[in-house]
C-alpha positions as CSV (number, residue, x, y, z in Angstrom):
1,M,0.0,-0.2,-0.2
2,A,2.5,2.6,1.2
3,F,4.4,1.8,-2.4
4,A,1.3,2.7,-4.6
5,D,0.4,5.6,-2.2
6,D,4.2,6.8,-3.4
7,V,3.7,6.3,-6.7
8,R,0.1,8.1,-6.5
9,K,2.1,10.6,-4.9
10,F,5.1,11.1,-7.6
11,A,2.5,11.3,-10.4
12,V,0.6,14.2,-9.3
13,R,4.0,15.9,-8.5
14,A,5.4,15.2,-11.9
15,G,2.1,16.5,-13.4
16,E,2.2,19.5,-11.6
17,S,5.7,20.0,-12.5
18,S,5.7,19.4,-16.3
19,D,2.3,21.8,-16.2
20,G,4.5,24.4,-14.5
21,I,7.1,24.1,-17.2
22,V,4.9,24.3,-20.0
23,R,3.2,27.7,-18.9
24,A,6.3,28.9,-17.5
25,V,8.3,28.7,-21.1
26,T,4.9,29.6,-22.9
27,L,4.7,32.7,-20.9
28,S,8.1,33.5,-21.7
29,L,8.3,33.1,-25.4
30,F,4.9,34.9,-26.0
31,N,5.8,37.9,-23.7
32,G,9.2,37.9,-25.2
33,I,7.6,38.1,-28.6
34,I,5.3,41.2,-27.6
35,R,8.5,42.8,-25.9
36,D,10.4,42.8,-29.1
37,V,7.7,43.8,-31.7
38,P,9.0,47.3,-33.1
39,V,6.5,50.4,-31.9
40,D,5.5,53.1,-34.2
41,T,2.2,53.5,-33.2
42,G,1.9,50.7,-31.0
43,R,-0.7,48.6,-33.6
44,A,1.5,46.1,-34.2
45,R,2.2,45.2,-30.4
46,G,-1.5,45.2,-29.8
47,S,-2.6,43.0,-32.7
48,F,-1.6,39.8,-31.2
49,E,-4.0,37.7,-29.9
50,T,-4.1,34.4,-27.7
51,T,-5.9,31.8,-28.0
52,V,-6.1,28.2,-27.3
53,G,-7.1,25.4,-29.6
54,Q,-6.6,27.1,-32.8
55,P,-5.0,30.5,-34.1
56,A,-7.2,33.9,-34.2
57,T,-8.5,34.4,-37.2
58,T,-9.6,38.0,-36.4
59,T,-7.3,41.2,-35.8
60,P,-7.7,43.4,-32.6
61,D,-8.3,47.0,-33.3
62,R,-6.2,48.2,-30.3
63,L,-3.1,50.2,-30.2
64,D,-0.8,48.9,-27.4
65,P,2.6,51.0,-27.6
66,S,3.4,49.4,-24.1
67,G,2.2,45.9,-24.5
68,R,0.4,45.8,-21.6
69,R,-2.9,44.8,-22.8
70,A,-1.8,42.1,-25.1
71,M,0.9,40.5,-22.3
72,A,-2.3,40.8,-19.9
73,E,-4.3,38.8,-22.3
74,I,-1.6,36.2,-22.6
75,E,-1.4,35.7,-18.7
76,A,-5.3,35.6,-18.9
77,N,-5.3,32.6,-21.7
78,V,-2.4,30.7,-21.7
79,P,-3.8,27.5,-19.6
80,Q,-2.3,26.6,-16.4
81,G,-1.7,22.5,-17.5
82,A,-0.2,21.4,-20.3
83,G,-1.6,19.4,-23.3
84,Q,-3.5,22.1,-24.8
85,E,-2.7,23.9,-27.9
86,T,-1.9,27.7,-27.5
87,Y,-1.5,30.4,-30.0
88,I,-0.2,33.6,-30.1
89,A,-1.1,35.0,-33.9
90,S,-1.5,38.5,-35.5
91,N,-3.4,39.0,-38.7
92,L,-1.8,42.4,-39.8
93,P,-0.9,42.2,-43.4
94,Y,2.7,43.6,-42.4
95,I,3.3,41.6,-39.4
96,V,5.9,38.9,-41.5
97,Q,7.5,42.1,-43.1
98,L,8.1,43.3,-39.6
99,E,9.3,39.7,-38.6
100,E,11.6,39.5,-41.3
101,G,13.2,42.8,-40.4
102,S,11.9,45.7,-42.5
103,S,12.0,47.9,-39.3
104,K,15.6,48.8,-37.9
105,Q,14.0,48.6,-34.4
106,A,14.2,44.8,-35.1
107,P,16.2,43.7,-37.9
108,E,16.5,40.1,-36.3
109,G,12.7,39.7,-36.0
110,F,11.2,39.0,-32.8
111,V,9.4,35.4,-33.6
112,R,12.3,34.2,-34.5
113,R,14.3,35.8,-31.6
114,N,12.2,34.6,-28.9
115,M,12.8,30.8,-30.2
116,D,15.8,31.1,-30.1
117,R,15.8,31.6,-26.6
118,I,13.6,28.8,-25.8
119,E,16.0,26.0,-25.1
120,R,17.5,28.4,-22.2
121,N,14.1,29.3,-21.0
122,L,13.2,25.5,-20.7
123,K,16.2,24.6,-19.1
124,K,15.5,27.1,-16.5
125,A,12.0,26.0,-16.2
126,I,13.1,22.1,-15.5
127,R,15.6,23.3,-13.1
128,D,12.6,25.6,-11.1
129,N,10.1,22.8,-11.4
130,K,11.8,19.6,-10.6
131,V,10.1,17.1,-8.9
C-alpha cells in the first residue's frame, strides 16, 4: 500500500511539474515576442491575440505601444496545465515584413529571436520545477 501511495504522489508531482514548465515557457515566449515587436503607433503589438485550440482569425483594433494589454491577455489565456495547443497570432498584413526585419528596431525579427531563447528558458523552467 505504501508503494502505491508513493507512486500516486509522484505522479501528481510530475504532472504539476510538467504543467508549470509548459506554462512558464509559453509565457516567456509569448511575452518576449510582444516586448520585441517594433513600435511606431503600437498597432503591431496590439494586434497579437492569444488563443487555445486554434489560432485567431481576427485582428483586434487596438493600439498597445507598451504591450501591457497584449501581455495581460497572454497571462489570462495561457492554460494552467499542459496538453492544450496555445497560439499567439497577429493577422496584420505587414507583420511578416516586420518579422523579416523591415524595421530598424527589430532587424532580427521578434518571433525568431524569441524562439532561439526557448531552449535556455526550457532548461531554467525544468530546474525550477523539479519533482
